[in-house]
C-alpha positions as CSV (number, residue, x, y, z in Angstrom):
1,M,-56.5,-35.2,241.2
2,S,-56.7,-31.9,239.0
3,D,-59.4,-29.3,238.6
4,E,-60.1,-30.7,234.8
5,Y,-60.2,-34.1,236.2
6,R,-63.0,-33.1,239.2
7,T,-64.8,-31.1,237.0
8,I,-65.4,-33.9,234.4
9,I,-65.8,-36.4,237.3
10,K,-68.8,-34.3,238.3
11,S,-70.2,-33.8,234.9
12,L,-70.6,-37.4,234.0
13,N,-72.1,-37.8,237.8
14,K,-74.6,-35.1,237.5
15,I,-76.1,-36.9,234.0
16,G,-76.2,-39.8,236.2
17,V,-73.2,-41.9,235.1
18,D,-72.2,-44.4,238.2
19,T,-68.0,-43.5,238.2
20,R,-67.1,-46.1,240.5
21,Y,-67.5,-48.2,237.2
22,I,-65.4,-46.3,234.7
23,S,-61.7,-45.5,234.6
24,L,-61.5,-42.0,233.4
25,Y,-57.3,-42.6,232.0
26,D,-55.0,-40.3,229.2
27,N,-58.2,-38.1,227.9
28,T,-60.7,-41.0,227.2
29,I,-62.8,-43.0,229.6
30,Y,-63.1,-46.9,229.8
31,I,-66.3,-48.3,230.7
32,N,-65.6,-50.8,233.3
33,N,-69.7,-52.3,233.5
34,L,-72.0,-51.4,231.3
35,K,-75.2,-51.7,232.8
36,F,-73.7,-50.6,236.5
37,S,-71.7,-47.7,234.8
38,K,-75.4,-46.1,233.3
39,F,-73.1,-45.1,231.0
40,S,-76.0,-45.0,227.8
41,K,-75.5,-44.5,224.9
42,K,-77.8,-41.3,225.2
43,R,-76.0,-40.3,228.5
44,Q,-72.5,-40.3,226.4
45,E,-73.9,-38.3,223.9
46,S,-75.1,-35.6,226.7
47,F,-71.4,-35.9,228.0
48,N,-69.4,-35.3,224.2
49,K,-71.3,-32.2,223.8
50,D,-69.0,-30.4,226.9
51,Y,-66.4,-32.7,226.3
52,P,-66.0,-33.6,222.4
53,D,-61.9,-34.6,222.9
54,I,-63.2,-37.3,225.5
55,Q,-63.3,-41.2,224.3
56,V,-66.0,-43.4,225.3
57,V,-64.6,-46.6,224.6
58,R,-66.9,-49.9,225.3
59,S,-64.8,-53.0,224.7
60,K,-66.6,-56.1,226.2
61,V,-62.9,-57.9,226.4
62,F,-62.1,-54.6,228.9
63,Q,-65.0,-54.8,230.4
64,K,-64.7,-58.9,231.3
65,I,-61.1,-57.8,232.7
66,C,-62.6,-55.6,235.0
67,I,-64.7,-58.2,236.7
68,K,-61.8,-60.7,236.9
69,T,-59.3,-57.9,238.9
70,S,-62.9,-56.6,241.0
71,R,-62.7,-59.8,241.9
72,S,-59.2,-60.1,242.9
73,L,-59.0,-56.3,244.5
74,K,-61.1,-56.5,246.9
75,N,-59.3,-58.5,249.1
76,M,-55.7,-57.4,247.8
77,I,-56.6,-52.9,248.9
78,S,-57.6,-51.3,251.2
79,P,-59.1,-47.6,251.3
80,H,-56.3,-45.2,251.5
81,D,-53.5,-47.1,250.0
82,E,-51.1,-45.7,248.0
83,I,-50.0,-48.0,245.2
84,Y,-46.8,-48.0,242.7
85,I,-47.6,-49.0,239.2
86,S,-44.0,-49.0,237.1
87,N,-44.0,-45.9,235.1
88,S,-43.0,-48.9,231.6
89,N,-44.8,-48.8,228.1
90,T,-45.9,-52.2,228.8
91,A,-49.4,-53.1,228.1
92,E,-49.6,-54.7,231.5
93,D,-49.1,-51.7,232.6
94,I,-50.9,-49.4,230.9
95,L,-54.1,-51.8,231.8
96,L,-53.0,-51.6,235.8
97,N,-53.7,-48.0,235.4
98,I,-56.5,-48.2,234.1
99,V,-58.0,-51.0,236.3
100,L,-56.9,-49.7,239.4
101,E,-57.8,-45.8,238.4
102,P,-62.1,-46.0,239.5
103,Y,-60.4,-47.4,242.9
104,K,-59.2,-43.5,243.5
105,R,-63.2,-42.7,244.1
106,K,-64.4,-46.2,244.8
107,Y,-61.3,-46.4,248.2
108,G,-59.6,-43.3,247.8
109,I,-56.6,-45.0,247.3
110,I,-53.8,-43.2,245.9
111,I,-52.0,-44.1,242.2
112,T,-47.6,-43.1,241.9
113,H,-45.0,-44.4,239.9
114,D,-42.8,-43.3,242.8
115,D,-41.2,-46.5,243.7
116,K,-41.3,-45.4,248.0
117,A,-40.1,-48.1,250.8
118,N,-43.2,-48.4,252.6
119,N,-45.6,-48.3,248.4
120,I,-47.6,-50.9,248.0
121,I,-46.4,-52.9,244.5
122,A,-49.0,-53.4,242.0
123,S,-47.2,-56.3,240.3
124,S,-48.1,-56.8,235.9
125,K,-47.8,-61.0,235.9
126,C,-51.4,-62.5,234.6
127,L,-52.7,-65.8,234.9
128,D,-50.7,-66.7,232.2
129,D,-47.3,-66.0,234.1
130,F,-48.6,-68.1,237.3
131,A,-49.3,-70.9,235.1
132,N,-46.3,-71.2,233.5
133,E,-44.2,-71.2,237.0
134,Y,-46.8,-73.6,238.4
135,I,-45.4,-76.2,235.6
136,N,-41.7,-75.3,235.6
137,L,-42.3,-76.2,239.6
138,M,-43.8,-79.4,238.2
139,I,-40.9,-79.8,235.6
140,D,-37.9,-79.3,238.4
141,G,-39.7,-82.0,241.0
142,N,-40.4,-79.4,243.3
143,K,-44.2,-78.8,245.3
144,I,-46.3,-76.3,243.2
145,T,-47.1,-73.4,245.6
146,D,-48.5,-70.4,245.0
147,S,-45.3,-67.5,246.2
148,Y,-46.3,-63.6,246.4
149,E,-44.2,-61.0,246.9
150,E,-44.4,-59.2,250.2
151,N,-45.9,-55.8,250.0
152,T,-47.4,-56.7,246.3
153,I,-50.8,-57.2,244.6
154,Y,-51.8,-59.2,241.8
155,P,-54.4,-57.1,240.3
156,L,-54.0,-59.6,237.3
157,I,-53.4,-62.9,238.7
158,H,-57.0,-64.3,236.7
159,V,-56.7,-62.2,233.7
160,S,-55.1,-64.4,230.5
161,R,-52.3,-63.0,228.4
162,E,-54.7,-63.5,225.7
163,W,-57.3,-60.9,227.1
164,I,-54.2,-58.2,227.0
165,N,-53.1,-58.5,224.5
166,E,-56.7,-58.6,222.4
167,W,-57.3,-55.2,224.7
168,I,-54.3,-53.4,224.1
169,N,-54.7,-54.2,220.2
170,Q,-57.7,-52.5,220.4
171,T,-56.6,-49.3,222.0
172,G,-54.2,-46.4,220.5
173,Y,-51.5,-47.3,222.4
174,D,-48.1,-47.8,220.5
175,V,-47.2,-51.0,222.5
176,E,-45.4,-54.0,221.7
177,V,-47.6,-56.8,222.3
178,S,-46.3,-59.7,224.9
179,Q,-45.8,-62.6,223.5
180,Y,-45.6,-66.3,224.7
181,D,-42.7,-67.7,225.9
182,N,-41.0,-69.7,223.4
183,T,-40.2,-72.5,226.9
184,I,-41.5,-75.9,227.6
185,S,-43.3,-74.6,230.5
186,Q,-45.7,-72.7,227.5
187,E,-45.1,-76.2,225.0
188,V,-47.0,-78.1,227.7
189,L,-48.8,-75.6,228.4
190,D,-50.1,-75.2,224.6
191,F,-50.6,-79.1,224.8
192,L,-53.1,-78.9,227.3
193,E,-55.2,-76.1,226.0
194,T,-55.9,-78.6,223.1
195,H,-57.5,-80.7,225.9
196,I,-58.8,-78.5,228.2
197,P,-60.5,-75.3,227.5
198,N,-59.2,-72.3,230.4
199,V,-56.4,-74.5,231.2
200,C,-54.3,-72.0,233.0
201,E,-57.4,-70.7,235.2
202,S,-58.2,-74.5,235.8
203,I,-54.7,-74.7,237.3
204,K,-54.2,-71.7,238.9
205,Q,-57.6,-72.8,241.1
206,S,-56.3,-76.0,241.7
207,V,-53.0,-74.2,243.3
208,T,-55.2,-72.3,245.4
209,Y,-57.2,-74.8,246.7
210,L,-54.4,-77.3,247.6
211,D,-52.6,-74.4,249.0
212,D,-56.0,-73.3,251.4
213,N,-56.4,-77.0,252.2
214,R,-52.7,-78.5,252.6
215,I,-51.3,-80.0,255.8
216,K,-49.5,-77.5,258.0
């Protein structure tokens, strides 16, 4: 961590902000949980007097994303893990960098862009990717089950592509927004979505339940 980074974090702690619930990335502060961070507008005004060039983002969709990722990450990472995130300029990889950033303070993890042999890999697969895989398994007549790569975590496993696209469109990042695949599986999901709200999440929960209760 740079000296400037440490100084900013100390300044936030000093004015009463709980930095476990904010992300500091690319000269921007993203609030992960407004209530728990205690980052009031009054505290923001105090902070920006010393750091006028640092933007504070209060995105509701980002906070919803962080609720989903935090529930997943608590069972995926351990203190001092070294986690690799691809350095590609995609919405998913930028999002991974931001949502994992506070875990440097919570768990003492290390985020790296060097793909070393023993590093844990942060996958950019989101909820829609998993749902499409399940539908393809069904179409091919195969058993519908989860398949996870070894030494890999999936922070976005319960985050929809719709939320990711909505969030990235709010930021100043010049990236290509992920598009929905023009595939049979996506057509099936689009059809089901017209009858079942949050169908991808429902499918994911069902597959997880079946995996947990399937007779070995």
